[in-house]
C-alpha positions as CSV (number, residue, x, y, z in Angstrom):
1,X,-29.1,128.2,65.9
2,X,-31.5,125.3,65.5
3,X,-31.9,125.0,69.3
4,X,-32.7,128.7,69.4
5,X,-35.4,128.3,66.8
6,X,-36.9,125.4,68.7
7,X,-37.0,127.5,71.9
8,X,-38.6,130.4,70.1
9,X,-41.2,128.2,68.4
10,X,-42.1,126.6,71.8
11,X,-42.6,130.1,73.3
12,X,-44.6,131.1,70.3
13,X,-46.9,128.1,70.7
14,X,-47.4,129.1,74.4
15,X,-48.3,132.6,73.2
16,X,-45.4,134.2,75.0
17,X,-45.3,136.8,72.4
18,X,-43.3,139.5,74.3
19,X,-40.6,137.0,75.2
20,X,-40.4,135.7,71.7
21,X,-40.1,139.2,70.3
22,X,-37.3,140.1,72.8
23,X,-35.3,137.0,72.1
24,X,-35.6,137.5,68.3
25,X,-34.7,141.2,68.5
26,X,-31.6,140.4,70.6
27,X,-30.5,137.6,68.2
28,X,-31.1,139.9,65.3
29,X,-28.9,142.6,66.8
30,X,-26.2,140.0,67.5
31,X,-26.4,138.8,63.9
32,X,-26.1,142.4,62.6
33,X,-23.0,143.0,64.7
34,X,-21.5,139.8,63.5
35,X,-22.2,140.7,59.9
36,X,-20.7,144.2,60.4
37,X,-17.5,142.7,62.0
38,X,-17.1,140.2,59.2
39,X,-18.3,142.5,56.5
40,X,-21.0,140.0,55.6
41,X,-18.7,137.2,54.8
42,X,-19.7,133.8,56.2
43,X,-23.3,134.9,56.7
44,X,-25.7,132.0,56.6
45,X,-28.6,133.4,54.5
46,X,-30.9,130.5,55.4
47,X,-30.5,131.1,59.1
48,X,-30.9,134.8,58.6
49,X,-34.2,134.3,56.7
50,X,-35.4,131.9,59.4
51,X,-34.7,134.5,62.0
52,X,-36.2,137.4,60.0
53,X,-39.5,135.7,59.2
54,X,-40.0,134.7,62.8
55,X,-39.2,138.4,63.8
56,X,-41.9,139.5,61.2
57,X,-44.4,137.1,62.8
58,X,-43.6,138.3,66.3
59,X,-44.1,141.9,65.2
60,X,-47.6,141.0,64.1
61,X,-48.2,139.2,67.4
62,X,-47.1,142.1,69.5
63,X,-49.2,144.5,67.4
64,X,-52.3,143.1,69.1
65,X,-51.0,143.8,72.6
66,X,-52.1,147.4,72.6
67,X,-54.9,147.4,70.0
68,X,-56.3,150.8,71.1
69,X,-52.9,152.5,70.6
70,X,-53.0,153.2,66.9
71,X,-49.3,154.2,66.5
72,X,-48.1,151.1,68.4
73,X,-50.0,148.7,66.1
74,X,-49.0,150.6,63.0
75,X,-45.3,150.7,63.9
76,X,-45.3,147.0,64.8
77,X,-46.9,146.0,61.5
78,X,-44.6,148.2,59.5
79,X,-41.6,146.8,61.3
80,X,-42.9,143.3,60.6
81,X,-43.3,144.1,56.9
82,X,-39.7,145.3,56.7
83,X,-38.5,142.1,58.4
84,X,-40.6,139.9,56.1
85,X,-39.2,141.7,53.0
86,X,-35.7,141.3,54.4
87,X,-36.3,137.6,55.0
88,X,-37.4,137.1,51.4
89,X,-34.4,138.9,50.1
90,X,-32.1,136.7,52.3
91,X,-33.6,133.5,51.0
92,X,-36.0,133.7,48.1
93,X,-36.4,129.9,48.2
94,X,-37.5,129.7,51.8
95,X,-41.2,128.6,51.6
96,X,-42.0,130.3,54.9
97,X,-40.8,133.8,54.0
98,X,-43.2,134.5,51.2
99,X,-46.4,133.6,53.1
100,X,-45.2,135.6,56.1
101,X,-44.8,138.6,53.8
102,X,-48.4,138.1,52.6
103,X,-49.7,137.8,56.2
104,X,-48.0,141.0,57.1
105,X,-49.4,142.9,54.2
106,X,-53.0,141.8,54.7
């Protein structure tokens, strides 16, 4: 998973926000399916939190792609807020989750 995060962070640095969001969404769906199959056992909460805060950040990034479409921006920000809250629940000690929640709210 570390290699995946390195790839996503590199794309983020290059401002490839749509690609980042798609990769993170796909990975999140895979993670959810895996959790459903194993009924949550063996879930790595730290990796889940890392994925979710990046997904929250990507929602904020894509919210600016269509700034004149009010519902697009609002929905992306609300989705980002939900991911940030989920990340914090997954790993309360992750120092990146809490600031991401604050950025999403403001």
